[in-house]
C-alpha positions as CSV (number, residue, x, y, z in Angstrom):
1,M,103.1,13.9,161.0
2,R,105.7,16.1,161.8
3,G,106.2,19.8,163.1
4,G,102.6,19.8,163.0
5,L,103.1,19.0,159.1
6,M,101.2,16.1,157.4
7,F,103.6,14.5,154.4
8,D,103.2,12.0,151.8
9,N,100.6,10.7,149.5
10,L,96.8,10.8,150.9
11,Y,95.9,12.9,153.8
12,M,92.3,13.4,154.6
13,R,90.9,16.4,156.6
14,A,87.4,17.7,157.0
15,G,86.3,15.6,154.2
16,L,88.9,16.2,152.0
17,L,91.4,14.0,150.3
18,F,95.0,14.7,149.7
19,D,97.9,13.2,147.8
20,D,101.4,14.5,149.3
21,L,100.2,17.5,151.2
22,Y,101.2,19.0,153.9
23,M,99.4,21.8,155.9
24,R,100.9,25.2,157.6
25,G,98.9,27.7,159.2
26,G,95.8,26.7,158.2
27,L,96.8,26.3,154.3
28,M,97.0,22.8,152.6
29,F,100.3,22.7,150.4
30,D,101.5,20.3,147.4
31,N,100.4,17.9,145.0
32,L,96.4,17.2,145.3
33,Y,93.3,18.7,147.1
34,M,90.1,17.2,146.1
35,R,86.9,19.4,146.9
36,A,83.2,19.2,145.5
37,G,84.5,16.3,143.2
38,L,87.0,18.5,141.7
39,L,90.7,17.0,141.6
40,F,93.4,19.8,141.7
41,D,97.3,19.7,141.9
42,D,99.6,21.3,143.7
43,L,97.5,23.8,145.3
44,Y,97.1,25.2,148.9
45,M,93.9,26.6,150.1
46,R,93.5,30.4,152.3
47,A,90.6,32.2,153.7
48,G,88.5,29.2,151.6
49,L,90.2,29.7,148.2
50,L,92.1,27.2,146.3
51,F,95.5,27.8,144.6
52,D,97.6,26.0,142.4
53,N,101.6,26.9,142.4
54,H,100.5,30.3,143.6
55,Y,101.6,32.6,146.0
56,V,99.9,35.4,147.8
57,T,101.8,38.8,148.5
58,G,100.6,42.4,148.6
59,G,97.1,40.5,148.3
60,L,97.9,40.0,145.1
61,L,97.3,36.2,143.8
62,F,100.3,35.2,141.5
63,D,100.5,31.6,138.7
64,N,98.0,29.5,137.6
65,H,95.0,29.0,139.2
66,Y,93.1,31.0,141.7
67,M,89.1,29.9,142.2
68,N,87.0,32.4,144.3
69,A,83.2,32.2,144.6
70,G,83.0,29.3,142.3
71,L,85.2,30.9,139.5
72,L,88.7,29.6,138.2
73,F,91.1,32.2,137.4
74,D,94.8,31.2,135.5
75,N,97.9,33.4,135.6
76,H,96.0,36.2,137.1
77,Y,97.1,38.7,140.1
78,I,95.0,41.4,141.0
79,R,95.6,44.7,142.4
80,G,93.2,47.3,143.5
81,D,89.9,46.3,141.5
82,L,92.0,45.3,138.5
83,L,93.0,41.8,137.2
84,F,95.7,41.0,135.0
85,Y,97.3,38.5,132.4
86,D,94.9,35.8,131.6
87,L,91.4,35.0,132.4
88,Y,89.0,37.6,134.4
89,V,85.1,37.1,135.2
90,R,83.6,40.0,136.5
91,G,79.6,40.6,136.4
92,G,79.1,37.6,134.4
93,L,81.6,38.8,131.7
94,L,84.5,37.0,130.5
95,F,87.6,38.9,129.8
96,D,91.6,37.5,128.7
97,N,94.5,39.6,129.4
98,L,91.9,42.5,130.3
99,Y,92.7,45.1,132.8
100,V,89.7,47.2,134.2
101,R,90.4,50.9,134.6
102,G,87.7,53.6,135.1
103,G,84.9,51.3,134.2
104,L,86.6,50.8,130.9
105,L,87.8,46.9,130.0
106,F,91.0,46.4,128.0
107,D,92.6,43.9,126.0
108,N,92.2,40.6,124.2
109,H,88.7,39.6,124.7
110,Y,85.4,40.6,126.1
111,A,82.2,38.9,126.1
112,R,78.8,40.4,126.5
113,G,75.3,39.2,125.3
114,G,76.8,35.8,124.5
115,L,79.2,37.7,122.1
116,L,82.9,37.4,122.4
117,F,84.8,40.4,121.0
118,D,88.5,40.4,120.6
119,Y,90.7,43.6,122.3
120,H,87.2,45.6,123.3
121,Y,86.6,48.3,125.7
122,V,83.6,49.2,126.8
123,R,82.1,52.8,127.4
124,A,78.6,53.5,128.6
125,D,76.7,50.8,127.0
126,L,78.8,51.1,123.6
127,L,81.3,48.1,123.0
128,F,84.4,49.0,120.9
129,D,87.0,46.5,119.0
130,N,90.3,48.7,118.4
131,H,88.0,51.7,118.2
132,Y,88.0,55.1,119.3
133,V,86.2,58.4,119.4
134,R,86.5,61.8,118.0
135,G,84.6,64.1,117.1
136,G,81.7,61.9,117.3
137,L,82.6,59.4,115.2
138,L,83.6,55.7,115.7
139,F,86.5,54.6,113.9
140,D,87.9,50.8,113.3
141,N,86.5,47.3,113.8
142,H,83.4,46.6,115.7
143,Y,81.0,49.0,116.9
144,M,77.6,47.6,118.9
145,R,74.8,49.6,119.5
146,A,71.0,48.6,120.0
147,G,71.7,45.1,119.5
148,L,73.7,45.9,116.2
149,L,76.8,44.8,115.6
150,F,79.5,47.0,112.7
151,Y,82.7,46.6,111.0
152,N,85.2,49.4,110.4
153,H,82.5,52.4,110.5
154,Y,82.8,55.8,111.3
155,M,79.8,57.8,112.4
156,R,79.5,61.4,111.1
157,G,76.3,63.7,112.1
158,D,73.1,60.9,111.5
159,L,75.2,58.7,109.0
160,L,77.3,55.7,109.4
161,F,80.1,55.1,106.6
162,Y,81.7,51.9,105.5
163,D,80.3,49.1,105.8
164,L,77.2,49.3,108.1
165,Y,75.0,51.9,109.1
166,V,71.2,52.0,110.6
167,R,68.8,54.6,110.4
168,G,65.3,55.3,110.7
169,G,64.8,51.3,111.1
170,L,67.0,50.9,107.7
171,L,70.5,49.0,107.5
172,F,72.7,49.9,105.1
173,H,76.4,48.2,103.8
174,N,78.5,51.2,102.3
175,H,75.7,53.3,101.2
176,Y,75.4,56.8,101.1
177,M,71.6,57.8,100.5
178,R,71.5,61.3,98.7
179,G,67.9,62.7,96.9
180,G,65.9,59.9,98.8
181,L,67.6,57.0,96.8
182,L,70.4,54.7,98.7
183,F,73.4,53.8,96.6
184,D,76.2,50.6,97.0
185,N,75.8,47.5,98.3
186,L,72.8,47.0,101.2
187,Y,69.1,49.0,101.7
188,M,66.5,47.1,104.0
189,R,63.1,48.6,104.0
190,A,59.7,47.2,104.7
191,G,61.5,44.0,106.1
192,L,63.3,43.7,102.6
193,L,66.9,43.5,102.2
194,L,68.7,44.5,99.3
195,D,71.9,44.8,97.7
196,N,73.4,47.3,95.5
197,L,69.9,48.9,94.9
198,Y,68.6,52.4,93.8
199,M,64.6,53.2,94.4
200,R,63.3,55.1,92.1
201,G,59.2,55.9,91.8
202,G,58.5,53.3,94.2
203,L,60.5,50.6,92.2
204,L,63.3,48.7,93.5
205,F,66.4,48.6,91.2
206,D,69.5,46.5,90.8
207,N,71.6,43.3,92.2
208,L,69.9,42.0,95.2
209,Y,66.6,41.4,96.5
210,M,65.3,39.5,100.0
211,R,62.0,38.6,100.8
212,A,59.9,35.9,102.6
213,G,63.8,33.9,103.1
214,L,64.9,34.3,99.7
215,L,67.4,36.2,97.7
216,F,67.2,37.1,94.3
217,D,69.5,38.9,91.8
218,N,68.8,41.8,89.3
219,L,65.4,42.1,90.2
220,Y,62.4,44.8,89.7
221,V,59.2,44.9,91.4
222,R,56.5,45.8,90.5
223,G,52.3,45.8,91.6
224,G,53.9,44.1,94.5
225,L,55.4,40.9,92.6
226,L,59.0,40.8,92.2
227,F,61.0,40.4,88.9
228,D,64.7,39.6,87.7
229,N,65.4,41.4,84.4
230,L,61.6,41.2,84.0
231,Y,59.5,42.8,81.8
232,L,55.4,43.5,81.7
233,R,53.6,43.0,78.5
234,G,49.7,42.5,78.0
235,G,49.8,41.7,82.0
236,Q,51.9,38.7,81.5
237,L,55.6,38.3,82.8
238,F,58.3,37.7,80.6
239,D,61.6,36.6,81.3
240,N,63.7,35.0,83.6
241,L,62.5,35.2,87.5
242,Y,59.2,35.8,89.2
243,M,58.0,35.1,92.2
244,R,54.3,34.6,93.6
245,G,52.5,32.6,96.5
246,G,55.9,31.5,98.1
247,F,57.3,30.0,94.8
248,L,60.5,31.5,92.4
249,F,60.0,30.9,88.8
250,D,62.7,31.5,85.8
251,N,61.2,32.5,82.8
252,L,57.9,31.4,83.6
253,Y,54.3,33.0,83.3
254,M,51.8,32.0,86.3
255,R,47.8,32.5,85.2
256,A,45.2,31.1,87.2
257,G,47.5,29.6,89.7
258,L,49.4,27.8,87.2
259,L,53.1,27.9,86.3
260,F,54.5,27.9,82.7
261,D,57.5,28.7,81.0
262,N,57.3,30.8,78.0
263,L,53.8,30.0,77.8
264,Y,50.5,31.6,76.3
265,M,47.2,30.5,77.3
266,R,44.1,30.4,74.4
267,G,40.6,28.5,75.0
268,G,41.1,28.0,78.4
269,L,44.3,26.1,77.8
270,L,48.2,27.1,78.4
271,F,50.9,26.2,76.1
272,D,54.5,27.1,76.1
273,N,56.0,27.5,73.0
274,L,52.5,25.8,71.7
275,Y,50.4,26.6,69.1
276,M,47.0,25.6,68.4
277,R,45.4,24.2,64.9
278,G,42.3,22.7,63.7
279,G,41.0,22.1,67.6
280,Q,44.3,20.6,68.7
281,L,47.1,21.6,70.8
282,F,51.0,21.2,69.7
283,D,54.7,21.3,71.1
284,N,56.3,21.9,74.4
285,L,53.7,22.1,77.8
286,Y,50.2,21.4,78.6
287,M,49.2,21.1,82.7
288,R,46.2,19.6,83.6
289,A,44.6,17.8,86.7
290,G,47.9,19.0,88.2
291,L,49.9,17.6,85.9
292,L,53.1,19.0,84.0
293,F,53.4,17.2,80.1
294,D,55.8,18.2,77.7
295,N,54.9,18.4,74.4
296,L,51.6,16.7,74.3
297,Y,48.5,16.6,72.7
298,M,45.0,16.3,73.4
299,R,41.7,15.3,71.9
300,G,38.6,13.1,72.6
301,G,39.7,14.1,76.4
302,L,43.0,12.1,76.4
303,L,46.3,13.8,76.8
304,F,49.4,12.8,74.2
305,D,52.6,13.9,74.2
306,N,53.8,14.0,70.2
307,L,50.9,11.4,69.9
308,Y,48.8,10.8,66.8
309,I,45.5,8.5,66.2
310,R,45.2,6.9,63.3
311,G,42.6,3.9,62.6
312,G,41.7,4.3,66.1
313,L,44.5,3.8,67.8
314,L,46.8,5.6,69.6
315,L,50.4,6.3,68.7
316,D,53.6,7.7,70.1
317,N,55.1,8.7,73.5
318,L,52.4,9.5,76.1
319,Y,48.9,8.8,76.7
320,M,47.1,9.2,79.9
321,R,43.6,7.4,80.5
322,E,41.7,6.4,83.5
323,G,44.5,8.0,86.0
324,L,47.0,6.0,84.2
325,L,50.3,7.4,82.4
326,F,51.4,5.6,79.6
327,D,55.1,6.4,77.5
328,N,54.7,5.6,73.5
329,L,51.6,3.3,74.2
330,Y,49.5,2.5,71.5
331,M,45.9,1.0,72.3
332,R,44.2,-1.7,70.4
333,A,40.9,-3.2,71.0
334,G,41.0,-2.1,74.4
335,L,44.8,-3.1,75.1
336,L,47.2,-0.8,76.0
337,L,50.6,-1.4,74.2
338,D,54.4,-0.6,74.3
339,N,56.9,0.9,76.6
340,L,55.4,2.5,79.9
341,Y,52.5,1.3,82.4
342,M,51.7,2.5,85.7
343,K,49.3,1.2,88.0
344,G,49.3,0.6,92.2
345,G,52.5,2.5,92.0
346,L,54.7,0.4,90.3
347,L,56.1,1.3,87.0
348,F,56.3,-1.0,83.8
349,D,58.1,-0.8,80.6
350,N,56.6,-2.7,77.5
351,L,53.2,-3.9,79.4
352,Y,50.6,-5.2,77.7
353,M,47.2,-5.6,79.7
354,R,44.6,-8.1,78.9
355,A,42.3,-9.5,81.6
356,G,43.5,-7.5,84.7
357,L,47.1,-9.4,83.9
358,L,49.7,-7.0,83.5
359,F,52.2,-8.4,80.5
360,D,55.7,-6.6,79.1
361,N,56.2,-6.8,76.0
362,L,54.1,-10.2,76.1
363,Y,51.7,-11.8,73.2
364,M,49.7,-14.6,73.7
365,T,49.2,-17.6,72.0
366,A,47.9,-20.9,72.1
367,G,46.9,-19.9,75.5
368,L,50.3,-19.2,76.7
369,Q,51.6,-16.0,77.9
370,L,54.9,-15.0,76.9
371,D,58.0,-12.6,76.7
372,Y,59.4,-10.3,79.8
373,L,56.8,-9.3,82.8
374,Y,53.6,-11.5,84.3
375,M,51.9,-10.0,87.2
376,R,49.2,-12.5,88.4
377,G,48.3,-12.6,92.3
378,G,50.6,-9.8,93.5
379,L,53.7,-12.0,92.3
380,L,55.5,-10.0,89.7
381,F,57.3,-12.6,87.1
382,D,59.9,-11.3,84.3
383,N,60.4,-13.5,80.7
384,L,58.0,-16.0,82.2
385,Y,55.2,-17.8,80.2
386,M,52.9,-19.6,81.7
387,R,51.4,-23.5,80.5
388,A,49.5,-25.9,82.3
389,G,49.4,-24.1,85.1
390,L,53.0,-23.6,85.5
391,L,55.7,-20.4,85.5
392,F,58.6,-20.3,83.3
393,D,61.7,-18.3,82.5
394,N,63.8,-15.6,84.4
395,L,62.0,-14.1,87.7
396,Y,59.9,-14.8,90.3
397,M,59.3,-13.3,93.8
398,R,57.4,-14.8,96.0
399,R,57.7,-14.2,100.1
400,G,60.3,-11.4,99.7
401,L,62.6,-13.9,97.7
402,L,63.5,-13.4,94.5
403,F,64.4,-16.2,92.1
404,D,65.5,-16.5,88.5
405,N,64.3,-18.8,86.1
406,L,61.7,-20.6,88.1
407,Y,59.8,-23.2,87.9
408,M,57.1,-23.9,89.7
409,R,55.1,-27.3,90.5
410,A,53.0,-28.8,93.3
411,G,53.9,-25.8,95.4
412,L,57.5,-26.0,94.9
413,L,59.6,-23.3,93.1
414,F,62.2,-24.4,91.2
415,D,65.0,-22.4,89.3
416,D,66.5,-23.6,85.8
417,L,64.8,-27.1,86.9
418,Y,63.1,-29.6,84.5
419,M,61.7,-33.3,85.7
420,R,62.6,-36.2,83.9
421,G,61.0,-39.6,85.2
422,G,59.7,-37.9,88.0
423,L,63.2,-36.5,89.0
424,L,63.8,-32.9,89.2
425,F,67.1,-31.3,87.8
426,D,69.4,-28.3,88.2
427,N,70.0,-25.0,90.4
428,L,67.4,-24.3,92.4
429,Y,64.3,-25.7,95.1
430,M,62.7,-24.7,97.7
431,R,60.4,-26.7,100.4
432,G,59.5,-26.6,104.1
433,G,61.1,-22.9,103.8
434,L,64.2,-24.4,102.6
435,L,66.4,-22.9,99.6
436,F,68.6,-25.4,97.9
437,D,71.3,-24.7,95.0
438,N,71.8,-27.8,92.4
439,L,69.9,-30.6,93.6
440,Y,67.9,-33.3,92.4
441,M,65.2,-35.2,94.0
442,R,64.4,-39.4,94.1
443,A,62.9,-41.3,96.0
444,G,61.9,-38.3,98.3
445,L,65.8,-37.7,98.6
446,L,67.4,-34.3,97.5
447,F,70.9,-34.8,95.1
448,D,73.5,-33.0,94.4
449,N,75.3,-30.3,96.9
450,L,72.6,-31.6,99.4
451,Y,71.2,-35.0,100.5
452,V,68.9,-36.4,102.7
453,R,68.3,-39.5,104.4
454,G,67.0,-40.4,107.5
455,G,66.3,-37.1,108.7
456,L,69.9,-35.8,107.9
457,L,71.2,-33.3,105.8
458,F,74.5,-34.0,103.4
459,D,75.8,-31.6,100.9
460,N,77.7,-33.4,98.5
461,L,78.2,-36.3,100.6
462,Y,78.0,-40.3,99.8
463,L,77.2,-42.9,101.9
464,R,79.9,-46.3,101.3
465,G,79.9,-48.9,103.7
466,G,78.0,-47.1,105.8
467,L,80.1,-44.3,106.3
468,L,79.4,-40.3,105.2
469,F,81.6,-38.9,103.2
470,D,82.5,-35.3,102.2
471,N,81.4,-31.8,103.0
472,L,78.3,-31.8,105.2
473,Y,76.3,-33.2,108.1
474,M,73.7,-31.6,110.3
475,R,71.9,-33.5,113.2
476,A,70.3,-32.5,116.5
477,G,70.2,-29.1,115.2
478,L,74.2,-29.2,114.3
479,L,75.7,-28.4,110.9
480,L,79.0,-30.3,110.4
481,D,81.5,-30.0,107.5
482,N,83.8,-32.6,105.6
483,L,83.0,-35.3,107.9
484,Y,83.0,-39.0,107.4
485,M,81.3,-41.6,109.8
486,R,82.9,-45.2,111.1
487,G,82.7,-47.4,113.4
488,G,80.0,-44.9,115.5
489,L,82.5,-42.1,115.1
490,L,82.7,-39.3,112.8
491,F,85.8,-37.9,111.8
492,D,87.6,-35.1,109.6
493,N,87.0,-31.8,111.0
494,L,83.8,-32.4,113.4
495,Y,82.9,-35.2,115.0
496,M,80.0,-35.7,118.0
497,R,80.0,-38.7,120.8
498,A,78.0,-39.0,123.5
499,G,76.3,-35.2,122.9
500,L,80.1,-33.8,122.4
501,L,81.3,-31.9,119.6
502,F,84.4,-32.6,118.0
503,D,86.8,-31.2,115.3
504,N,89.5,-33.3,114.1
505,L,89.1,-35.2,117.0
506,Y,90.2,-39.4,117.1
507,M,89.4,-41.1,120.2
508,T,92.1,-43.9,121.7
509,A,92.4,-45.5,124.7
510,G,90.0,-43.5,125.8
511,L,91.4,-39.9,125.4
512,L,89.9,-37.5,122.7
513,L,92.6,-35.7,120.4
514,D,92.5,-32.9,118.3
515,N,90.7,-29.4,117.9
516,L,87.3,-29.4,119.8
517,Y,85.5,-30.8,122.2
518,T,82.3,-29.3,124.0
519,R,81.0,-30.5,127.3
520,G,78.5,-29.3,129.9
521,G,77.8,-26.5,127.2
522,L,81.5,-25.4,127.5
523,L,83.6,-25.0,124.6
524,F,87.0,-26.7,124.0
525,D,89.9,-26.5,121.0
526,N,92.9,-28.3,120.4
527,L,92.0,-30.7,124.0
528,Y,92.0,-34.3,125.5
529,M,90.6,-35.4,127.9
530,R,92.4,-38.0,130.7
531,A,91.5,-38.9,134.1
532,G,89.0,-36.9,133.7
533,L,90.1,-33.9,133.0
534,L,90.6,-31.8,130.4
535,F,93.7,-30.7,128.7
536,D,95.2,-28.3,125.8
537,N,94.6,-25.1,123.8
538,L,91.1,-23.8,124.7
539,Y,87.9,-23.4,127.0
540,M,85.5,-21.2,126.6
541,R,82.8,-20.6,130.0
542,R,80.7,-17.3,130.7
543,G,82.1,-15.7,127.7
544,L,85.0,-15.4,128.8
545,L,88.2,-17.3,126.2
546,F,90.7,-19.3,127.8
547,D,93.7,-21.1,126.5
548,N,95.6,-24.1,127.2
549,L,93.2,-25.0,130.2
550,Y,92.4,-27.4,133.1
551,M,89.1,-28.0,135.0
552,R,89.1,-29.7,138.3
553,A,86.7,-29.1,140.7
554,G,84.5,-26.9,138.8
555,L,87.5,-24.6,138.7
556,L,89.1,-23.2,135.2
557,F,93.1,-23.9,135.2
558,D,95.5,-22.6,132.2
559,D,98.4,-24.5,132.1
560,L,98.2,-25.6,135.7
561,Y,99.4,-28.2,137.7
562,M,97.9,-29.9,141.1
563,R,100.5,-30.7,143.3
564,G,100.0,-31.2,147.3
565,G,96.6,-30.2,146.7
566,L,97.7,-27.0,145.2
567,L,96.8,-25.2,141.7
568,F,99.4,-23.8,140.0
569,D,100.6,-21.5,136.8
570,N,98.8,-19.2,134.5
571,L,94.9,-18.8,134.7
572,Y,92.5,-19.6,137.7
573,M,88.5,-18.4,137.9
574,R,86.8,-18.2,140.9
575,G,83.6,-16.8,141.5
576,G,83.5,-14.9,138.3
577,L,87.1,-13.5,138.7
578,L,89.7,-14.1,136.2
579,F,93.6,-14.6,137.3
580,D,97.0,-14.7,135.9
581,N,99.5,-17.3,137.3
582,L,97.1,-17.9,140.7
583,Y,97.9,-20.5,143.8
584,M,94.9,-21.5,145.7
585,R,95.0,-22.2,149.1
586,A,93.2,-22.0,152.7
587,G,90.4,-20.5,150.4
588,L,92.4,-17.2,149.5
589,L,93.7,-16.9,145.4
590,F,97.4,-16.0,144.7
591,D,98.9,-15.2,141.7
592,N,102.8,-16.4,141.2
593,L,102.9,-17.7,144.6
594,Y,104.8,-20.3,146.6
595,V,104.6,-21.5,149.8
596,R,107.4,-21.5,151.8
597,G,107.6,-22.2,156.2
598,G,104.2,-21.2,156.1
599,L,104.0,-17.9,154.2
600,L,102.7,-17.1,150.8
601,F,104.7,-15.0,148.2
602,D,104.9,-12.8,145.4
603,N,102.3,-11.0,143.2
604,L,98.7,-11.4,143.7
605,Y,96.1,-12.0,146.9
606,M,92.7,-11.6,147.3
607,R,90.5,-11.2,150.7
608,A,87.6,-9.1,151.8
609,G,87.0,-8.7,147.8
610,L,90.4,-6.2,148.3
611,L,93.1,-7.1,145.6
612,F,96.8,-6.7,146.8
613,D,100.2,-7.0,144.7
614,N,103.4,-8.5,146.0
615,L,101.9,-9.8,149.3
616,Y,102.7,-12.6,151.7
617,M,101.2,-14.1,154.5
618,T,102.6,-14.3,158.1
619,A,101.0,-14.6,161.3
620,G,97.5,-13.6,159.9
621,L,98.8,-10.7,158.0
622,Q,99.1,-10.2,154.3
623,L,102.6,-8.6,153.7
624,D,104.8,-7.5,150.8
625,N,105.7,-3.8,149.8
626,L,102.5,-4.0,152.8
627,Y,103.0,-5.1,156.1
628,M,100.9,-4.7,159.4
629,R,102.2,-4.0,162.8
630,G,100.6,-3.4,165.9
631,G,97.6,-2.5,164.0
632,L,99.7,-0.3,161.7
633,L,99.8,-0.8,158.0
634,F,102.9,0.3,156.2
635,D,104.5,0.3,152.2
636,N,102.3,0.9,148.9
637,L,98.6,0.6,149.9
638,Y,96.5,1.1,152.8
639,M,93.1,1.3,152.7
640,R,90.9,2.0,156.1
641,A,87.4,3.9,156.4
642,G,86.9,3.7,153.3
643,L,90.3,5.4,152.3
644,L,93.3,4.2,149.8
645,F,96.6,5.3,151.0
646,D,99.9,4.7,149.7
647,N,103.3,4.3,151.2
648,L,101.8,5.7,154.7
649,Y,101.5,4.0,158.0
650,L,98.9,5.1,160.8
651,R,100.2,5.5,164.5
652,A,98.1,7.2,167.6
653,G,95.4,8.2,164.4
654,L,98.2,9.8,162.3
655,L,99.4,8.9,159.1
656,F,103.3,8.9,158.3
657,E,105.4,8.3,154.9
658,I,108.0,5.4,155.5
659,S,110.7,8.0,154.3
660,T,110.0,10.3,156.7
């Protein structure tokens, strides 16, 4: 504090926090001011107002920001009741580069009713954008009245010209009205929006008609129906577009709630380019029971598409019976043959059904069902054949798994397997919920890629001289790759001993060498162990990964060494905190520290939950860029009563800058 002014970094007054502020004549200047959770730079405060690089003269505010009644202004000045440059908020309206005069707003932006306008002025309750009023006419850009927005209009008498006009509740766009007809662009009546329409004799013609949220082009309305280049004949609607019941149709005909395209109806049946001969319906479209068919034929209550019946058989395309839809089927002896069958929401191609089973291009001989698709017990098979209760060939699906070329026996699933002399060969074997590939089984063991012995699973392993070789070994829930075992030790990639897991390790003279070591739930890479200490590369604990660690007395170190009871170099972890290049003494943690003459030097120091940089300690004080004397903290960082200060000193309750 000097001359009644406070300098440098942080200052707290009346609950406010300031950085590099000074106070004069009740005003706060320079750098940082915080109030109500907001941070400001280069502010001063006067009469309860916040200013940023502002000055006040003649009652005007200049430069950057001004805040009043909770409103923020940028680069404004106020004269009289006019605001100039950038932003002004008045009466809940937002203006940019505006001025207010005689109740009119000028220049740039005006917001009202949630709308933003450019270069507007307001008069009475009308909004104008680069407009002027002459002789009762409005010219140029935008005009707003009764909540409607108009662009590039002028008004004469009761008529609006160019772009948009509203009269008698009707909305017009580049229209004029004559003799009761509306011409050009847009007309709205009874909630309908019309474009380039004219109305005559109660009918709407040309271009665009909108109803129930749908947009139509080149429509004609008669009898409450909408037509697009349509004509009515014999009570039927033809050509292009017809709308009824909220549906839009093209070249359709609708009767009795059914929709048709170029249809005719006879004998209660609806036809589309159909003809009827000999009581049969031919060609294009037939609709019944809510289904739409193309090129159907109906006989005996059955629907056919380009079908014919010969010798009691149904031939070609489509057949429907008992709610099932078939394509290119024929029926014989109560069986449905060829192409398509749908049941239970499943679609099948080239199916055959017998005794409740579905087959795809199957045939049955000597008790065997052959070819393509077979469904039984809720299982779907492709290209299977069944013999002696076994399923063969291609595809089998069970428990959400898909198998190809499977064989099933005694509850086991096999893929391209064959059985000889009690052995199962080739591809896929599933047992106990495990899936194996290219296995054979002998004496209760699985071979080829996986081998099971003594409760252990091996992949392409072989046993020789009590050693296990190649690929995969599983024990106690651990999966090991490319191992061999000798003298009770596992080698190559992973090694496990005394409950520890190692990768590419070997053991000699009581040391564990190379790659990976696990102990006490910790994972190490490329470690060796000596005198109870772990060395080299990687250590993981509490989800953190460390390189080149050393562990002692429950503490983790990275490339550390111990001397005189002190831990040096790289990394130290304690209390869940991670430190780099730390030193610990008397319960304190230091980073790149050394002790000389009882003083601690360099980098980091932590005490009472606070972290400091470049400290040293003497006479109970922690120093380096900070020092404490007579209860004062100097240089860099000081925290008191919950406040953090930089380059300050405190004397007699005042904060000072070192440079001062």
